ZAKE-937439 format. One record per atom (N, C-alpha, C): x, y, z; residue in three letters. Coordinates in steps of 0.1 Angstrom, whole numbers, plus 5000, padded with zeros to 4 digits. Example, Ala and Ser with C-alpha at 12.3 -4.5 7.8 and 13.67 -1.06 7.14 Angstrom:
BEGIN
513249435078ALA512349555078ALA513249675078ALA512849785071SER513749895071SER512950005079SER
//
This chain:
BEGIN
500949885000MET500050005000MET500950125000MET500650224992THR501350344991THR500550454998THR501250565001TRP500650685008TRP500650804999TRP499650885000LEU499551014994LEU499351115005LEU500451175010PHE500451265022PHE499451215032PHE499851135041CYS499151095053CYS497951015051CYS497650985039CYS496350905036CYS496650795026CYS496350675030PRO496650565020PRO495850575008PRO496450534996ASP495750554984ASP494650454982ASP494550354990GLU493350264990GLU493050225004GLU491750215006LEU491250185020LEU490650045021LEU491149955014SER490449825013SER490949735024SER491949765032GLU492449685043GLU492849765055GLU492949705066ALA493349775078ALA494849825076ALA495149925083LEU496449985082LEU497449915092LEU498649895088SER499649835097SER500349945104SER501049905115ASN501750005123ASN502850065114ASN503449995105ALA504550045096ALA503950155087ALA502750125082GLU502150225073GLU501750355081GLU501250345093ILE500950455101ILE502250535104ILE503350465107GLN504650535110GLN505150605097GLN504950545085GLN505350605073GLN504550735071GLN503250735073GLY502450855072GLY502950965082GLY503250925094ARG503751015104ARG505051085100ARG505950995094ARG507251055089ARG507051155078ARG506051115069GLN505751205058GLN505151335063GLN504251335073ALA503651455078ALA504751535085ALA505651475092LEU506751555099LEU507551615088LEU507851555077ALA508651615066ALA507951735061ALA506651725059VAL505951835054VAL505951955064VAL505751925076VAL505752035086VAL507152095087VAL508152015087LEU509552075087LEU509852155075LEU509352115063GLY509552195051GLY508852325052GLY507652325058GLN506852445060GLN507552535069GLN508152485080ALA508852565090ALA510052635083ALA510752555076VAL511952615069VAL511552725059VAL510552705051LEU510152805042LEU509552925049LEU508852905059GLY508253015067GLY509353095073GLY510353035079ALA511453105085ALA512253185074ALA512453135062ILE513153205052ILE512353335048ILE511053315047VAL510253435043VAL510253535055VAL510153495067ALA510153585078ALA511553655079ALA512653585077ILE513953655078ILE514053755067ILE513553715055ALA513653815044ALA512753935047ALA511553915052CYS510754035055CYS511354115066CYS511954055076LEU512654125087LEU513754205081LEU514554155072ALA515754225067ALA515254335058ALA514254325050VAL513854425040VAL512954525047VAL511854485054TRP510854585059TRP510854605074TRP511654525082GLY511654555096GLY510954445105GLY510954475118SER510454375127SER508954345126SER508254455123ARG506754425122ARG506454335111ARG507154355099ALA506954265088ALA507454125091ALA508554115098GLY509053985101GLY508153905111GLY507653975121ALA506653915130ALA505353875123ALA504953955114SER503753925106SER503953795098SER505153785092ALA505453665084ALA505553545093ALA506153555104LEU506153445114LEU504753405117LEU503853495119LEU502453465122LEU501853385111LEU502053435099GLY501453365087GLY501953225086GLY503253205088ALA503853075087ALA503352985098ALA503153045110GLY502652965121GLY501252925119GLY500453005113ILE499052955109ILE499052845100ILE499852845089GLY499952735080GLY500452605086GLY501552625094ILE502152505101ILE501152445111ILE500552525119THR499652475129THR498452405122THR497852455112ALA496752395105ALA497152265099ALA498352255093THR498752125088THR498952025099THR499552065110SER499751975121SER498451925127SER497452005128LEU496151965133LEU495551855124LEU495651885111MET495051785101MET495851655102MET497151655102ALA497951535103ALA497651465116ALA497551535127PHE497251465140PHE495851395139PHE494851465133ALA493551405132ALA493551285123ALA494351275113MET494351165104MET495251045110MET496251075117LEU497250975121LEU497150945135LEU496150975142ARG496050945156ARG495750805159ARG495250735149HIS494850595151HIS496050505150HIS496050395157GLY497150305157GLY497050205145GLY497850105145GLY497750005135GLY496449935135GLY496149865124ASN494949795122ASN493649885124ASN493750005121ALA492650105122ALA491650065111ALA490450085114ASP489350065105ASP489450165093ASP489350125081PRO489450215070PRO488450325070PRO487250295074GLN486150395074GLN486550505085GLN487150455096ARG487550545107ARG488650645102ARG489550585094VAL490650665089VAL490050775079VAL489150725070ALA488550825061ALA487750935068ALA487050895078TRP486250995086TRP487251095092TRP488351045098SER489351135104SER489951225094SER490151175081PHE490651265071PHE489751385068PHE488451355067PHE487551465064PHE487251555076PHE487251495088THR487151575100THR488351665101THR489551615099GLY490751695100GLY490751805090GLY490251775078TRP490251885068TRP489351995071TRP488151965077VAL487152065081VAL487752145092VAL488352085102VAL488952155113VAL490052245108VAL490852195099LYS491952275093LYS491452405086LYS490352385078ILE489852505071ILE489252605080ILE488452565090PHE487852665099PHE488852725108PHE489852645113PHE490852695121PHE491652805114PHE492052775101THR492852865093THR492052995091THR490752985087LEU489953105084LEU489853185097LEU489553125108ALA489453195121ALA490753275124ALA491853215123LEU493053275127LEU493453385117LEU493153365104LEU493453475094LEU492553595096LEU491253575100VAL490353685103VAL490853765115VAL491253695125VAL491753755137VAL493053835134VAL493953775126ALA495153845123ALA494853965114ALA494053955104PHE493754075096PHE493054185103PHE492254155113ARG491654255121ARG492554335131ARG493754275133SER494754335142SER495454455135SER495554565142LYS496254675136LYS497754665135LYS498254565143SER499754555143SER500254445134SER499454395125VAL499854285116VAL499854345102VAL500954325095ASP501054365080ASP500554245072ASP499554275064ALA498854165056ALA499854105046ALA500554175038ALA501454125028ALA502454015033ALA503254055043PRO504153945048PRO503453825054PRO502353855061LEU501553735066LEU501153645055LEU500553695045LEU500053615033LEU501253555026LEU502353625024ALA503553565018ALA504053445025ALA504153455038ALA504653335046ALA503653225046ALA502353265047TYR501253155047TYR501253085034TYR501353155023VAL501453085010VAL502753005008VAL503853055014ALA505052975013ALA504952845019ALA504052835030THR503952705036THR503352595027THR502552645017PHE501952545008PHE503052465000PHE504252534998PHE505352464991PHE505952365000PHE505652365013GLY506152265022GLY505652125019GLY504452115013TYR503951985009TYR504851924998TYR505252004989GLY506151944979GLY507551904984GLY508051984994ILE509251945000ILE509151815008ILE508051805015GLY507751685023GLY507651565015GLY506951575003ALA506751464994ALA508051424988ALA508951524984ALA510251494978ALA511151424988ALA511151475001ARG511951415011ARG511551275015ARG510251245015SER509851115019SER509751015007SER509951054995ARG509850974983ARG510750854984ARG511950864989GLY512850754990GLY512550655001GLY511650695010HIS511350605022HIS510150515020HIS509650505008THR508350435006THR508650285004THR509850245000LYS510150104998LYS510750045010LYS510449915013LYS511049855024LYS512449815021LYS513349845030ARG514749815028ARG515149695036ARG515949615030THR516549495037THR518049525038THR518449515050PHE519849535053PHE520649405054PHE521749395046GLY522549275047GLY521949165038GLY520949185031VAL520349085023VAL520449125008VAL521049035000ALA521249064986ALA519849074979ALA519749154969ASP518549164961ASP518349054951ASP
//
């Protein structure tokens, strides 16, 4: 069974512990990629426009990272041999929570007089590229490796 960012591409059988661990590693790679990209944007905003822009960019990156982490937790909180319907339900529940959480935080941030919108949005959008980084980093970990055994 292969994974497409934290979700198995087929739900016809129970998930093994190894598959759950693989999904968790992939989710961690995505979150780390988002953190790196968010930090790069925040440092750039700090250097070019000052501390207010840097802090706003950190806030935008934090919103993106937190939302992704919430969704990953919702999907991957089940142990091995989880029921496929339960995993699918967790996926959709996590997605809904992620959307509403993100919208609520963005509304609060935009209503604040101390937040610059452009750096916040730039860092938030940069976190979307973390999905690509996470997928690229975990691509080599999808095959089972045998150590000391000839192919």
